[in-house]
Structure formats: C-alpha cells, structure tokens
C-alpha positions as CSV (number, residue, x, y, z in Angstrom):
1,M,51.4,147.1,96.2
2,F,48.8,149.1,96.5
3,K,45.7,148.3,94.7
4,P,43.3,144.6,95.6
5,A,44.8,142.9,96.0
6,N,43.5,139.9,94.9
7,F,40.3,138.9,93.6
8,R,42.5,136.8,92.9
9,R,42.1,136.9,96.7
10,F,41.0,140.4,97.5
11,L,39.8,141.2,93.8
12,V,36.7,140.1,94.9
13,C,36.9,141.2,98.5
14,G,34.4,144.0,97.8
15,L,31.8,141.6,96.4
16,L,32.6,138.4,98.4
17,G,32.6,140.3,101.7
18,L,28.9,140.9,101.1
19,L,28.1,137.3,100.6
20,L,27.4,134.5,103.0
21,T,29.5,131.4,103.0
22,G,27.7,128.1,103.1
23,V,27.8,124.5,102.0
24,V,27.4,123.6,98.3
25,S,23.8,124.4,97.5
26,C,21.6,124.6,94.4
27,I,18.6,126.5,93.4
28,K,17.1,124.4,90.6
29,S,16.7,120.7,91.1
30,P,17.1,118.3,88.2
31,S,13.7,117.7,86.5
32,S,12.0,116.8,83.3
33,K,13.4,114.7,80.4
34,A,15.3,117.6,78.9
35,P,19.2,117.4,79.0
36,Q,20.5,118.7,82.3
37,L,23.1,121.4,82.0
38,E,25.1,121.8,85.3
39,F,26.3,125.3,86.1
40,W,28.7,126.0,89.0
41,T,29.3,129.5,90.5
42,M,31.5,130.7,93.3
43,Q,29.7,131.9,96.5
44,L,26.8,133.8,94.9
45,Q,24.0,132.3,97.0
46,P,21.7,133.4,98.5
47,K,22.3,137.0,97.6
48,F,21.7,136.4,93.8
49,N,19.1,133.7,93.9
50,D,16.5,136.0,92.3
51,Y,18.9,137.1,89.6
52,F,19.8,133.6,88.6
53,K,16.3,132.3,88.9
54,D,15.2,134.9,86.4
55,A,18.1,134.5,84.1
56,I,17.9,130.7,84.0
57,G,14.2,130.9,83.5
58,K,14.6,133.1,80.5
59,F,17.3,130.9,79.0
60,E,15.1,127.8,79.5
61,A,12.1,129.5,77.9
62,A,14.1,130.4,74.9
63,N,15.7,126.9,74.8
64,P,13.0,124.5,76.0
65,E,15.2,121.5,75.0
66,I,17.7,122.4,77.8
67,K,17.3,122.5,81.6
68,V,19.9,124.2,83.8
69,H,20.8,122.9,87.2
70,W,22.6,125.7,89.2
71,V,25.1,124.7,91.9
72,D,26.8,127.3,94.1
73,V,30.2,126.4,95.7
74,P,31.9,128.2,98.5
75,W,34.9,130.3,97.4
76,S,37.4,128.3,99.5
77,A,36.1,124.9,98.2
78,M,35.9,125.6,94.5
79,H,39.5,124.7,93.5
80,G,39.4,121.3,95.3
81,K,35.9,120.4,94.1
82,I,36.5,121.2,90.4
83,Q,39.8,119.3,90.4
84,A,38.1,116.3,92.1
85,A,35.2,116.4,89.6
86,M,37.6,116.6,86.7
87,A,39.5,113.6,87.9
88,A,36.3,111.6,88.4
89,K,34.9,112.8,85.1
90,T,31.9,114.2,86.8
91,A,32.6,117.9,86.1
92,P,29.8,120.3,85.5
93,D,29.1,121.8,82.0
94,V,29.9,125.4,82.8
95,V,32.1,126.7,85.7
96,N,32.7,130.1,87.1
97,L,36.5,130.5,87.9
98,N,39.1,133.3,88.0
99,P,41.8,133.4,85.3
100,D,44.7,132.6,87.7
101,F,43.3,129.1,88.4
102,A,41.5,128.6,85.1
103,I,44.8,129.1,83.2
104,Q,46.5,126.4,85.3
105,L,44.0,123.9,84.1
106,A,43.9,125.3,80.6
107,A,47.6,124.4,80.4
108,R,46.5,120.8,81.1
109,N,44.0,121.0,78.3
110,A,41.1,120.7,80.7
111,W,38.8,123.2,79.0
112,L,36.9,123.2,75.8
113,N,38.5,125.3,73.0
114,L,35.8,127.9,72.4
115,D,37.1,129.2,69.1
116,P,35.0,126.8,66.9
117,V,31.8,128.0,68.6
118,L,32.6,131.7,68.4
119,T,31.6,131.8,64.8
120,K,29.7,135.1,64.9
121,G,32.6,137.3,66.1
122,E,31.3,137.1,69.7
123,N,34.8,137.8,71.0
124,K,34.4,141.4,69.6
125,E,31.6,141.9,72.1
126,Y,34.0,141.9,75.1
127,L,36.5,144.5,76.2
128,P,39.7,143.7,74.2
129,N,42.0,144.1,77.2
130,I,39.9,141.8,79.3
131,W,39.5,139.2,76.5
132,Q,43.3,138.5,76.7
133,A,42.7,136.7,80.0
134,S,40.5,134.2,78.2
135,T,43.2,132.9,75.9
136,L,46.3,130.8,76.2
137,D,48.6,129.8,73.4
138,G,46.3,131.5,70.9
139,K,43.2,129.5,71.9
140,T,40.1,130.7,73.7
141,F,39.4,128.7,76.9
142,S,36.9,131.0,78.6
143,L,34.4,133.8,78.4
144,P,34.9,137.0,80.5
145,W,32.1,137.6,83.0
146,Y,32.2,140.2,85.8
147,L,35.0,142.4,86.8
148,T,36.3,144.5,89.7
149,T,38.9,147.2,89.6
150,N,40.2,148.8,92.7
151,V,40.0,152.4,93.7
152,T,41.9,154.4,96.4
153,I,39.8,154.9,99.5
154,Y,41.4,157.6,101.6
155,N,41.0,159.3,105.0
156,Q,40.4,163.0,104.4
157,E,40.9,163.8,108.1
158,L,44.4,162.4,108.1
159,F,45.2,164.1,104.8
160,T,44.1,167.4,106.2
161,K,46.3,166.9,109.4
162,A,49.3,166.1,107.2
163,G,48.6,169.0,104.8
164,V,48.1,166.7,101.8
165,V,46.0,168.5,99.3
166,K,45.0,165.6,97.0
167,P,45.5,161.8,96.9
168,P,48.5,160.5,95.0
169,T,48.0,159.1,91.5
170,T,51.5,157.6,90.9
171,Y,53.9,155.6,93.0
172,Q,56.3,158.5,93.0
173,E,53.6,160.7,94.5
174,L,52.7,157.9,96.9
175,A,56.2,157.9,98.4
176,Q,56.1,161.7,98.9
177,T,52.6,161.5,100.5
178,A,53.8,158.6,102.7
179,K,56.7,160.7,104.0
180,Q,54.5,163.7,104.6
181,I,51.8,161.8,106.5
182,K,54.4,160.0,108.7
183,E,56.2,163.2,109.6
184,K,53.0,165.2,110.3
185,T,50.8,162.5,112.0
186,G,53.1,159.7,112.9
187,K,50.8,157.3,111.0
188,Y,51.4,155.3,107.8
189,A,50.0,156.3,104.5
190,F,49.2,152.7,103.4
191,F,49.9,149.0,103.9
192,A,51.2,146.5,101.3
193,T,51.9,142.8,102.0
194,L,55.0,140.9,101.0
195,L,53.5,137.5,101.9
196,P,53.8,135.2,98.8
197,E,50.5,133.4,99.5
198,D,48.6,136.7,99.8
199,S,48.0,139.7,97.5
200,N,49.4,140.3,94.1
201,D,49.5,144.0,94.6
202,V,53.3,144.5,94.9
203,L,53.9,142.2,91.9
204,E,51.4,144.2,89.9
205,S,53.1,147.4,90.9
206,L,56.2,146.2,89.2
207,V,54.3,145.9,85.9
208,Q,52.8,149.4,86.4
209,M,56.3,150.7,86.9
210,G,57.3,149.4,83.5
211,V,58.8,146.1,84.5
212,Q,58.4,143.1,82.1
213,L,58.1,140.0,84.3
214,V,58.7,137.3,81.8
215,D,59.7,137.1,78.1
216,K,58.0,135.3,75.3
217,Q,59.8,132.1,76.3
218,G,58.6,132.4,79.8
219,K,62.0,133.2,81.2
220,A,62.6,136.0,83.8
221,A,62.8,139.4,82.1
222,F,62.9,141.6,85.3
223,N,66.7,141.5,85.9
224,T,66.9,144.9,84.3
225,S,67.4,148.5,85.3
226,A,63.6,148.9,85.5
227,G,63.3,145.8,87.7
228,K,66.1,147.0,90.0
229,A,64.5,150.4,90.3
230,A,61.2,148.9,91.2
231,F,62.8,146.7,93.9
232,Q,64.7,149.8,95.2
233,Y,61.4,151.7,95.5
234,W,60.0,149.2,97.9
235,V,63.2,148.7,99.8
236,D,63.5,152.5,100.3
237,L,60.0,152.8,101.6
238,Y,60.6,150.0,104.1
239,K,64.0,151.2,105.3
240,Q,62.7,154.8,105.6
241,G,60.0,153.6,108.0
242,L,57.2,154.4,105.5
243,L,55.9,150.9,105.3
244,P,54.6,149.0,108.4
245,K,56.9,146.2,109.5
246,E,53.9,143.9,109.4
247,A,54.2,144.0,105.6
248,M,56.6,141.1,106.1
249,T,54.3,138.9,108.2
250,Q,50.7,140.0,107.7
251,G,48.4,139.8,104.7
252,H,46.0,142.3,103.1
253,Q,43.5,141.8,105.8
254,Q,45.9,143.7,108.1
255,G,45.7,146.7,105.8
256,I,41.9,146.6,106.1
257,Q,42.0,146.6,109.9
258,L,44.6,149.4,110.0
259,Y,42.4,151.6,107.7
260,Q,39.2,150.9,109.6
261,S,41.0,151.8,112.9
262,G,42.4,155.1,111.5
263,E,46.0,153.9,111.5
264,I,46.7,154.3,107.8
265,A,45.4,157.0,105.4
266,M,44.7,154.9,102.3
267,L,43.3,151.6,101.3
268,S,43.2,150.0,97.9
269,A,39.9,148.1,97.4
270,G,36.9,147.6,95.2
271,A,34.3,150.3,95.4
272,P,31.7,148.1,97.2
273,F,34.1,147.8,100.1
274,I,33.0,151.4,101.0
275,E,29.8,149.9,102.4
276,T,31.7,147.4,104.5
277,I,33.7,150.3,106.0
278,A,30.5,152.1,106.8
279,K,29.3,149.0,108.7
280,N,32.5,148.2,110.5
281,A,33.9,151.7,111.1
282,P,31.2,154.3,110.6
283,Q,33.3,157.2,111.9
284,I,36.1,156.3,109.4
285,A,33.5,156.0,106.7
286,K,32.3,159.6,107.4
287,V,35.7,161.0,106.6
288,S,36.5,158.7,103.7
289,A,36.6,159.7,100.0
290,V,37.4,157.9,96.8
291,A,40.1,158.5,94.2
292,P,41.4,156.5,91.2
293,Q,43.8,153.6,91.5
294,I,47.5,154.4,91.9
295,S,49.6,153.5,89.0
296,G,53.1,153.9,87.6
297,Q,54.5,155.6,84.5
298,T,52.7,153.1,82.3
299,G,49.3,154.4,83.5
300,K,48.0,150.9,83.7
301,T,45.4,149.9,86.2
302,G,44.8,146.4,87.4
303,V,41.5,144.5,87.1
304,A,40.2,141.3,88.6
305,V,38.2,139.0,86.3
306,M,35.7,136.2,86.8
307,N,35.1,134.0,83.7
308,L,33.2,131.0,82.6
309,V,34.8,127.8,81.3
310,I,33.5,124.6,79.8
311,P,35.2,121.4,80.8
312,R,36.2,119.2,77.8
313,T,34.3,116.3,79.4
314,S,31.0,118.1,79.1
315,K,28.4,115.9,77.4
316,L,26.5,119.0,76.3
317,P,29.2,121.3,74.8
318,E,27.0,123.1,72.4
319,A,24.3,123.8,75.0
320,A,27.0,124.8,77.5
321,A,28.5,127.3,75.0
322,K,25.1,128.7,74.3
323,F,24.4,129.2,78.0
324,A,27.8,130.7,78.7
325,L,27.3,133.2,75.9
326,F,23.8,134.0,77.2
327,I,25.0,134.6,80.8
328,T,27.7,136.9,79.5
329,N,25.7,138.8,76.9
330,A,25.1,142.6,77.3
331,T,21.7,142.4,78.9
332,N,22.6,139.8,81.5
333,Q,26.0,141.4,82.3
334,L,24.4,144.8,82.9
335,A,21.8,143.3,85.2
336,F,24.3,141.4,87.2
337,A,26.7,144.3,87.5
338,Q,23.9,146.5,88.9
339,A,22.8,143.8,91.3
340,S,26.3,143.0,92.6
341,D,28.2,146.4,92.3
342,T,30.7,144.7,90.0
343,L,31.6,145.8,86.5
344,P,30.6,144.1,83.2
345,S,33.1,142.9,80.6
346,N,30.7,143.2,77.7
347,I,31.4,146.4,75.7
348,K,27.7,147.4,75.3
349,A,27.0,146.6,78.9
350,V,29.9,148.8,80.0
351,A,28.5,151.7,78.0
352,D,25.0,151.2,79.4
353,Y,26.4,150.9,82.9
354,K,28.2,154.3,82.6
355,A,25.2,155.9,81.1
356,K,23.0,154.8,84.1
357,L,25.6,156.0,86.6
358,A,25.7,159.4,84.8
359,N,22.0,159.7,84.9
360,G,21.7,158.8,88.6
361,K,20.8,161.4,91.2
362,E,22.7,160.0,94.1
363,Q,26.3,161.0,94.6
364,S,27.4,158.8,97.5
365,A,30.9,157.6,98.0
366,L,29.9,154.3,96.6
367,D,28.4,155.9,93.5
368,R,31.6,157.9,93.0
369,G,33.7,154.8,93.5
370,K,31.6,152.9,90.9
371,A,32.0,155.7,88.4
372,I,35.7,155.8,88.9
373,S,36.0,152.1,88.5
374,A,34.0,152.1,85.3
375,E,36.1,154.9,83.9
376,Q,39.3,153.0,84.7
377,L,38.3,150.1,82.5
378,A,39.6,151.8,79.4
379,Q,43.2,151.4,80.7
380,S,42.6,148.3,82.9
381,E,44.1,145.0,82.2
382,I,45.2,141.7,83.7
383,L,48.7,142.9,84.8
384,I,50.1,139.5,85.6
385,P,50.7,137.5,82.4
386,P,49.0,134.1,82.0
387,L,51.5,131.7,83.6
388,K,51.1,128.1,84.6
389,N,52.9,128.6,87.9
390,I,52.5,132.2,88.9
391,D,52.8,131.3,92.6
392,L,56.5,130.4,92.0
393,L,57.2,133.7,90.4
394,K,55.5,135.7,93.1
395,K,57.3,133.6,95.8
396,A,60.7,134.2,94.2
397,I,60.1,138.0,93.9
398,Y,58.5,138.5,97.3
399,E,61.0,136.5,99.3
400,N,64.0,138.2,97.7
401,L,62.4,141.6,98.0
402,Q,62.0,140.9,101.7
403,A,65.7,139.9,101.9
404,A,66.7,143.2,100.3
405,M,64.4,145.1,102.7
406,S,65.9,143.4,105.7
407,G,69.5,144.0,104.5
408,E,70.3,140.4,103.9
409,K,70.9,141.1,100.2
410,T,71.6,144.1,98.0
411,V,68.9,145.0,95.5
412,E,71.1,143.7,92.7
413,Q,71.5,140.3,94.5
414,A,67.8,140.1,95.3
415,V,66.7,140.7,91.7
416,A,69.3,138.3,90.2
417,T,68.4,135.5,92.7
418,A,64.7,136.0,92.1
419,A,65.3,135.7,88.3
420,S,67.5,132.6,88.6
421,T,65.0,130.9,91.0
422,W,62.2,131.5,88.5
423,D,64.2,130.3,85.5
424,A,65.2,127.1,87.4
425,G,61.7,126.2,88.4
426,S,59.6,127.4,85.5
C-alpha cells in the first residue's frame, strides 16, 4: 500500500516532480582528442546542470586522458532509448537506471560485471542493504547512487477532528485509524492503488507484513497463512468502506489529488513532495506534518534506488568504471543529495548528511521529513526481490486481490490463483 509508491514510478515522484521534462539534451559537447565517455542520466536537466558541470570538470581535471559527454534523457523515454541503443551497439558507457529495469537487462547479460574492477573493497563503501539491489546471481552489475524513502505526510486538522492522537506506525494501527477517521469525519484515511501498472505499494506491504513472495527457485512462496492474512487485510479494508473504490481504477496520482483537496488524511511520499503540496495546496500544507513510513511486524521500510550501470559494449570499460565510482563516492553523493533533496547510498555520505541536518537551524516540515528519511535508511531495503518479470507477479497478485475485494473469489482462491499464475508464467 501505503508508502511511494514507485520511484519505481512514484519513488522518485518527490524529486522528478521538481524537474522539467524535455527532449534529450546534453551539457558537454564532444571535443578534443581524448577518449569520449558518454554518460546518460534520467531527467536531471536543467536543475542540476551546475552540479554536473562541476563534478565532470573535477573528474576530467583528475583524469585528463578522459573527456565526459553528458546526455540527459526524459524519464519516459529512457527505457526505449537504452534498449534501442543496446540493439544498435551504440549504447553509452555509463547509464543511470533504476534496479527494476536494470535487473531485467542484467538477466540478459547486458551490463558489465563490475566485480573484477572492485578490487579495493569499494562495495564496503555503500549501505549493505542497498548494495543488494546491485547484484544478480552473485555478480555485481551496478553501483548504487541516490535514494528516496517515503515518509507519511498527514493532515493534522483531520486527525484532530477524528480524535486521532498520533499517526499510525503499523498496518494494524492504520486500519484502526482509518475506521476512526471515517466514522468521525466521513473521509478516508488514505488511498492505495490496485492497478498492476501503477504503484508497488500494496505489493511491498505484503513483504512488510512478513510475506515471502518467491522462494530461492523463483516460485511463488506467498500461498501461506501469512499471505492469506495479508490478502485478508486489504479485502477487509475495502469491504468495510475504509479504502476508496477508486483503488480499483485509479493510480497513485489519485491519492495525491485526494490529499491535496483534503479528502484523505495521509499520503505516503518522498519528503521533497512537501514542497509540491505547499505550491499546489498551501492551505493543506499549513496543517500537514510528517511521520515515519508505515510498516508491518517486520519493521522494514521500503526505499527507491537509482543506480549506475556500464553496458558490456562500452569501448572504455575501465574509464567508465572509474567515472561511475567517482560519481558515487562520498563527496559527490553528499553534494548531490543536498542539491536534490534525495538520500545518498554511500555510508560516509549518509553519516555526513545526518550530521549536517542535525546541525541545521531550520526545522521546517521538509527538514523534519529529510531527517526521518535519513533515519529510516538503517532498516530500509529493496522490498521486492530482484526478478526478471516482476510485472507478471504484481499483475497476478493485484488482479486476484481485486477479485477477492469484489467478492468474485474467496481470499483462499485469490491467493492460490495468483500463485499458480506466477508459477506458470515465471
């Protein structure tokens, strides 16, 4: 459910909502006789032109034998462009992707195995729980870059009207809060989407509730008492009228609109989205506060990761690895996190980031959200295991969960059908 959704689609909503979409553009033009290293990012221009101009300049000064050509690609165009470039053997040398998509191509052996170049224990410089998203079948295919972890943004005015003293921290508390808010105010506590092509939130909630999605062989592992209990949780919320009916037909964007119009009391989003609410709905922003991400009995919190990969077709693999390590080192990660309101994945950068927040004088909602996000990193992880066809798993679970909500199937039938559908297609 209830947490970003997606930076995978919404993972990044806090950051990407601040950026302008445009055509493929580049900041440095190829020049000189030095080897040209091509570096692709996702929708980071023009907001971060100064940051990359400075970072690339420092890298080139330290490595005069290498020139970097930076190309920025719109978020919606990246998947198609990188696949086309791979097929035409014109792929760049370093690419910014998210693990969901990068893993799909890693399964096709598209990326350079980085283990041979990580000879100085560089993997120890990154958060261990985040590093897991950089490996597949025991091999390292990417380097972690910037992160986002959702917080709970809540409407204090609605909480007060409903007599809710504090925001829920667990799904069990969430159900109780949802009932209280509906009974006292007639409004919903939150929104969660069951559209397979949208947010991963509900799928991640199953993991937080202690459900194992797949076993070591990649087969369904959720047809268990824990899996049935998690399905039952969502079915009960819906049948009790505590989840908007639009959950079946609308995506996460509907939740944003409902929160900004004062129709729901809580929203799961990245901390930077607080500023977006202030621009779009200033009256709601005035009564909004921030709390930690909701979790289950596992205590796990989800995190969205952006990483850097090197195509196997790169003609400059050593230079590409050197540049990727440079961009993700502690100094550069800290600088980018501060410029973008994201979080670093480098251990030293995280410590420095927390220290700077603690020493700051401002205590705005955004500052509190950033501090909560940083603290959550200790228990944050990629909740969905690296799977080659994650969309099939989500579709099987979401469609059968909808069937149980609408009464077409029992919970037991829905779980069993979802499991068999996955096993047949995986």
